[in-house]
C-alpha positions in Angstrom: 25.9 -1.2 28.0 26.0 -1.9 24.2 25.0 0.8 21.9 21.9 0.4 19.7 22.7 1.3 16.1 20.5 2.3 13.2 20.2 -1.2 11.9 18.9 -2.5 15.3 16.4 0.2 15.5 15.2 -0.2 11.9 15.0 -3.9 12.3 13.0 -3.7 15.4 10.6 -1.2 13.8 10.2 -3.4 10.7 9.4 -6.5 12.9 6.9 -4.4 15.0 5.3 -3.1 11.8 4.9 -6.7 10.5 3.3 -7.7 13.8 0.9 -4.8 13.5 -0.1 -6.0 10.1 -0.6 -9.5 11.3 -2.6 -8.4 14.4 -4.9 -6.1 12.3 -5.6 -8.9 9.8 -6.5 -11.3 12.7 -8.7 -8.6 14.2 -10.6 -8.2 10.9 -11.3 -11.9 10.7 -12.6 -12.0 14.3 -14.9 -8.9 14.0 -18.6 -9.1 13.1 -19.4 -5.4 13.1 -19.3 -4.0 9.5 -18.3 -0.5 10.7 -15.5 -1.9 12.8 -14.3 -4.1 9.9 -14.2 -1.0 7.7 -12.1 0.9 10.3 -9.7 -2.0 10.8 -9.3 -2.4 7.0 -8.3 1.3 6.7 -5.8 0.8 9.6 -4.5 -2.4 7.9 -3.8 -0.4 4.7 -1.9 2.2 6.7 0.1 -0.5 8.5 1.0 -2.3 5.2 2.1 1.0 3.8 4.2 1.8 6.9 5.8 -1.7 6.7 6.7 -1.1 3.1 8.2 2.3 3.7 10.4 0.9 6.5 11.5 -2.1 4.3 12.3 0.2 1.4 14.3 2.5 3.6 16.3 -0.5 4.9 16.9 -1.7 1.3 18.0 1.7 0.2 20.4 2.0 3.2 21.7 -1.6 2.5 20.4 -2.8 5.9 18.1 -5.3 4.4 18.8 -7.4 1.2 15.3 -8.7 0.4 16.2 -9.4 -3.2 19.5 -11.1 -2.7 19.3 -14.1 -0.3 23.0 -14.8 -0.4 23.9 -11.3 0.6 21.2 -11.2 3.3 22.6 -14.5 4.7 26.1 -13.1 4.7 24.9 -9.9 6.4 23.0 -11.9 9.0 26.0 -14.1 9.8 28.2 -11.0 10.2 25.7 -9.6 12.7 25.5 -13.0 14.6 29.3 -13.1 14.8 29.4 -9.5 16.1 26.9 -10.4 18.8 28.8 -13.6 19.8 32.1 -11.7 19.9 30.4 -9.0 22.1 29.2 -11.6 24.6 32.8 -13.0 24.9 34.1 -9.7 26.0 
């Protein structure tokens, strides 16, 4: 069984946090009750902050290169090659 590394865990957490932001935003637009909208907006603010903290952690640890597209592409291609090589074994 392949080992899950910090990058895989952090990436999964970042993707999940982004989905949470998206789902909360959708819920707000589909809610008619003012008190529920207020609650969901507070949760959305927390979710956005959480996503940002995860992204900043990944940037600091050089797991995510949000401001350097060429570097991020190189990084993603290396990960893809690693996965393809792992499947061949």
